[in-house]
N, C-alpha and C positions, 0 to 999 in steps of 0.2 A: 364410731367404728372406722378404722383405717381403710382407705381405698385399696382394692386389690392391685397388685403390681402387674402391669400388662406383660404378656409373653415376650414382646420385643425388648422391653426394659430388662427382663430377666436374662435374655440372650446377651445383651450388652454388658450386664454385670459379669457374666461368664467370660466374655471377651476381655474385659479389663482386669479380671481377677489375678492373672500372673504378675501384675504390677504391684499389688498390695491389697490391703483391706478396702473393699468397695462398699460405699454407702450411697443410697439414693434418697432424694428428697423431692417431693412435688413442688413445682414452681411454675407459675404463669402458664398453666395448661400443659406443661411438659414435665420433664424430670431433670434434676441436677445430679451429677455424679461426682463423688468425692473419692479420691484414692488416698488412704492414710490421712484423711481430713483435709486434703488439698483439692480444691475445686478444679476439675480437669475437663469435664464434658457436659453436654446437654443432649437430651433427646426431645424432639418434638415430632409428633406424628410417628412415622416409622423411619426416622433418620437420626443417626448418631453424629454429633458435631464435636470435634476435639479442639482444645485450646491451641492457638498458634501464636507465633511471634512474626515479626517482619522477616526474620531469617528463615523460619520453617515454612512460611506461607507458600513460597515458590515450589516446595516439594509437593504440597497438597494440590496446587494449581496444575503441576505437571501430571498428576494422576487423574485429572478431570474432576476434582472435588470442587464444591461450591461453598461460599460463605453463608453463615446463618444470617438471615435478614428478617426484619420485622417492620411493619408499617407504623409510622408515627407522624402525626400532624400533616397528613397528606403526602408524606415522603417515605423514604425507606432508609432504615439504619442497618448497616452491616457491622457485625461484631467480629471479634478476633477468634471465632470458632468456625472451623471448616468441616464439611462432611468427611467422614472416614472413607478411604478408598473402598470401592466395591469388593475387591478380593479380600481385603482385611476383615470384612464382615463374616467370612467363612470359618475362621478358627482363631482361638486365642494366640497361637503361634504367629499367624500372619498379622494379627492386630498389634502384637507386642512392640515392634519398632515405632509404630504410629502412636501408641499409647505412651511410650517413653518420651516422644517428642512433645506430647501434650503435657505430661508431667513437668518436663523441663521448662516449657513455656509458662506454666502456672507458677513454678518456683521463681522464674525470672521476673514475672509480673509482681509477685509478692515482694521480692527483693528491691524492685524499683520504687515501690511505694515508700514515701518518707515515713520514718517511724513517728508514731503519735506520741507527743510529749505529754506527760501527765500534767494536768492542770494544777497550778500552785494554789494552795488554799488561800483565800482572801484573808488578809489580816483585818482583825476587827479594829475599827478606828478607836484611837485612844482619846478618851475624854478626860479633861481635868476640870476640876471645879475650883474656881477661884473664890476664896472666902475673904471677906473684908475684915473679919475679926481675926486678930492674931491670938494665938494661945498664950497663956501666961509665960510659958518658957520662952517663946519667941520674943515677947516684950522684954524679958530680962536680958536676952542675948543682944538685943538692939541697944539697950542702955549701957551695956558694958564696954 
């Protein structure tokens, strides 16, 4: 049975809906958000984090947003997802410019990845069998 989608996640779906078709997926105790099948945001607890780039991160910082962090091996890892501005959480219209930045960041990250080359099929080794006996036709051609 599928887990019920929390109210906060439903609210975030509504906020991102003007950007395109929104799909969510459970992941690591939180939720991943896809807009038109492009991964743009995560929710953990009661916080929405949007994808950023080095260029857009300063806009999020200026609004008092914080990076998504998680603990690993006794340290902390910060990802390129930053909390949405508080006022953008009030309506889809206020969220739209921030959601567009997240979508642009996700598209830029996708474009920066090197395309995966398809693996070439391994050629089967050719084996030849040497025979010590010559066929009667081969014997005749050697004599001629």
